[in-house]
C-alpha positions in Angstrom: 0.3 -20.4 -7.1 2.8 -17.6 -6.8 2.7 -14.5 -4.6 1.3 -10.9 -5.2 2.9 -7.8 -3.8 0.2 -5.5 -2.5 2.4 -2.4 -2.5 5.6 -1.6 -4.4 6.8 1.5 -6.2 8.3 -0.1 -9.3 8.3 3.3 -11.0 10.8 4.7 -8.5 13.9 6.1 -10.1 16.0 4.0 -7.7 14.9 1.0 -9.8 15.7 2.7 -13.1 19.0 1.1 -14.0 17.9 -2.5 -13.4 14.1 -2.5 -13.2 13.6 -5.1 -15.9 16.1 -7.6 -14.6 14.8 -7.2 -11.0 11.2 -7.9 -12.2 12.3 -10.9 -14.2 14.3 -12.3 -11.3 11.3 -11.9 -9.0 9.0 -13.6 -11.6 11.4 -16.6 -11.8 11.2 -16.9 -8.1 7.4 -16.9 -8.2 6.2 -13.4 -7.8 3.1 -13.3 -10.0 1.8 -9.8 -9.5 2.4 -6.3 -8.2 0.2 -3.4 -7.2 2.0 -0.1 -8.0 0.5 3.1 -6.6 1.5 6.6 -8.0 2.2 9.4 -5.5 1.7 12.5 -7.6 0.6 13.6 -11.1 4.2 13.8 -12.3 4.4 10.0 -11.8 1.1 9.0 -13.4 2.5 8.4 -16.9 5.5 6.3 -15.5 3.2 4.2 -13.4 0.7 3.7 -16.2 3.5 2.6 -18.5 4.3 -0.3 -16.2 0.8 -1.8 -16.4 0.7 -5.3 -17.9 -0.7 -8.7 -17.1 1.5 -8.8 -14.0 1.3 -5.2 -12.8 -1.8 -3.3 -11.9 -1.7 0.3 -11.0 -3.3 2.9 -8.7 -3.2 6.7 -9.0 -3.2 9.1 -6.1 -1.8 12.2 -4.4 0.5 11.2 -1.5 0.6 13.5 1.6 4.4 13.5 1.7 4.3 15.7 -1.5 1.4 17.9 -0.2 3.3 21.1 -0.8 3.5 20.2 -4.5 -0.1 19.3 -5.0 -2.4 21.8 -6.7 -6.2 21.9 -6.8 -6.0 21.1 -10.6 -4.3 17.8 -9.7 -7.6 16.5 -8.4 -9.2 17.2 -11.8 -6.3 15.5 -13.5 -6.7 12.5 -11.2 -10.4 12.2 -12.1 -9.7 12.5 -15.8 -7.0 9.8 -15.8 -9.1 7.5 -13.6 -12.0 7.8 -16.1 -9.8 7.2 -19.1 -7.5 4.4 -18.0 -7.8 0.9 -16.4 -6.8 1.9 -12.8 -7.7 -0.4 -9.9 -7.5 2.0 -7.0 -7.1 5.6 -5.7 -3.8 5.9 -4.0 -1.4 6.2 -2.5 -3.2 8.8 -0.5 -3.9 9.5 3.1 -2.3 11.5 5.9 1.2 11.8 7.3 1.4 13.3 10.8 4.8 11.8 11.5 6.5 14.7 9.6 5.5 17.7 11.6 6.1 20.4 8.9 3.6 18.9 6.4 0.5 21.1 6.2 -2.3 19.2 7.9 -5.2 21.3 6.7 -4.1 20.9 3.1 -3.5 17.1 3.7 -7.1 16.8 5.0 -8.5 18.7 2.0 -6.8 16.5 -0.5 -7.5 13.3 1.4 -11.2 14.1 1.7 -11.4 14.8 -2.0 -9.7 11.6 -2.9 -12.0 9.6 -0.7 -15.0 11.0 -2.5 -13.3 10.4 -5.9 -12.9 6.8 -5.0 -16.3 6.5 -3.5 -18.0 7.9 -6.6 -16.2 5.3 -8.7 -16.5 2.4 -6.3 -12.7 2.1 -6.3 -10.7 1.0 -3.2 -8.2 3.3 -1.5 -4.6 2.6 -0.8 -3.8 4.5 2.4 -0.7 6.1 3.8 -1.2 6.3 7.6 2.1 7.2 9.1 1.5 8.7 12.5 -2.1 9.2 11.6 -4.0 5.9 11.9 -6.8 7.4 14.0 -7.0 10.5 11.9 -7.3 8.5 8.6 -9.9 6.3 10.1 -11.9 9.3 11.3 -12.0 10.5 7.7 -13.2 7.1 6.4 -16.0 7.2 9.0 -16.9 10.8 8.0 -17.4 9.6 4.4 -18.9 6.3 5.3 -16.4 4.5 3.0 -14.2 1.6 4.2 -13.2 -0.1 1.0 -9.5 0.4 1.7 -6.1 -1.0 2.7 -3.9 0.8 5.3 -0.5 0.0 3.9 2.6 -0.3 6.1 0.3 -0.4 9.1 2.0 0.5 12.4 -0.9 0.9 14.8 -1.8 -0.8 18.1 -3.8 -3.9 18.8 -6.8 -1.7 19.7 -6.5 0.1 16.4 -6.4 -3.2 14.6 -9.7 -4.1 16.1 -11.3 -0.9 14.9 -10.1 -1.4 11.4 -11.0 -5.1 11.0 -14.5 -4.4 12.5 -15.0 -2.0 9.6 -13.6 -4.4 7.0 -10.4 -2.3 6.3 -7.5 -4.4 5.1 -4.1 -3.9 6.8 -0.7 -4.3 5.0 2.5 -5.4 6.6 6.1 -5.5 5.3 9.6 -5.9 6.6 9.2 -3.5 9.5 7.0 -6.1 11.3 9.9 -8.6 10.9 12.3 -6.6 13.0 13.1 -8.6 16.2 12.6 -5.5 18.3 9.3 -4.5 16.8 7.3 -6.0 19.7 4.3 -3.6 19.4 4.0 -4.1 15.6 4.3 -7.9 16.0 1.4 -7.8 18.5 -0.7 -5.8 16.1 0.1 -8.2 13.2 -0.9 -11.2 15.3 -4.3 -9.6 16.0 -5.1 -9.2 12.3 -7.3 -12.0 10.8 -5.9 -13.6 7.7 -8.8 -12.5 5.6 -7.9 -8.9 6.2 -4.1 -9.1 6.0 -1.9 -8.3 3.0 1.9 -8.4 2.7 4.0 -5.9 0.8 7.6 -4.8 0.1 6.9 -1.1 -0.3 10.1 -1.2 -2.3 12.5 0.4 -2.8 11.8 1.8 0.7 11.5 -0.1 4.0 14.3 -2.7 3.7 14.8 -5.4 6.3 16.5 -4.5 9.5 19.6 -6.3 8.5 19.7 -4.5 5.1 19.5 -0.9 6.2 20.3 1.8 3.5 19.8 -0.8 0.8 16.9 -1.1 -1.6 14.0 -3.3 -0.9 13.8 -5.5 -3.9 10.8 -7.2 -5.6 12.1 -10.7 -4.8 12.2 -9.9 -1.0 8.5 -10.4 -0.9 9.2 -14.1 -0.2 11.2 -13.3 2.9 8.3 -11.0 4.0 5.9 -13.9 3.5 8.1 -16.4 5.4 8.7 -14.1 8.4 5.1 -12.8 8.6 3.8 -16.3 8.4 6.1 -17.4 11.2 4.8 -14.5 13.4 1.2 -15.4 12.5 1.9 -19.1 13.3 0.8 -20.3 9.8 2.6 -21.8 6.8 4.0 -19.6 4.1 1.6 -21.3 1.7 -1.4 -20.5 3.8 -0.3 -16.8 4.1 0.4 -16.6 0.4 -3.0 -18.0 -0.5 -4.9 -15.6 1.8 -2.8 -12.6 0.7 -3.5 -13.3 -2.9 -7.2 -13.8 -2.3 -7.5 -10.6 -0.3 -5.7 -8.6 -3.0 -7.9 -10.0 -5.7 -11.1 -9.3 -3.6 -10.3 -5.7 -2.7 -9.0 -4.7 -6.1 -11.6 -6.7 -8.0 -8.9 -8.6 -10.0 
């Protein structure tokens, strides 16, 4: 059946020297698909170039690069969405963890991207670091919940809010850290039909691989360890993850 990665930045320059061999190695181990989100207009072409039968792409304006985004980037985003086979808007959202990022500008660009996605009936791939409640408030304000909160790090109470609205939640290696008790509790509260797994490579390596790249093949370890936390088999989690990805992204 294979396994699909719901979030990985295959276009990242840290994969440049060995991207092809890493992808082929992951395929041989059974990874059968990747969702690759762009983070700014400068990366749109690189992400689009990766699209093939295994790799589907999303385009968005990430809050981490909010200082670099211009109003014209929103028009570029719309133009490229309308002229290419793109499955989602993202990675977009809010980052309140980094205090110096302009929150007003973040909100402006996030609100615009929600409407862009809503107008096209495209799902959102959401960045929510330090801003789960704030992101959810914007979804409520727009009445649009067709989304996945990637790298979810909220509480059990926040999980309940999200799943009641049908928002998918993505988890990766961070939830597998033996000391991540709060995150494990949140993961356990997510129903399988709203749960996705991800690597978020090359970032967010496992706790025992700090300062190393997260690799495409590490998706299997994520699957095994998340399945153990959920108390299900890897095969069960793999099947539900793949079905959820195909449903949200209309694959």
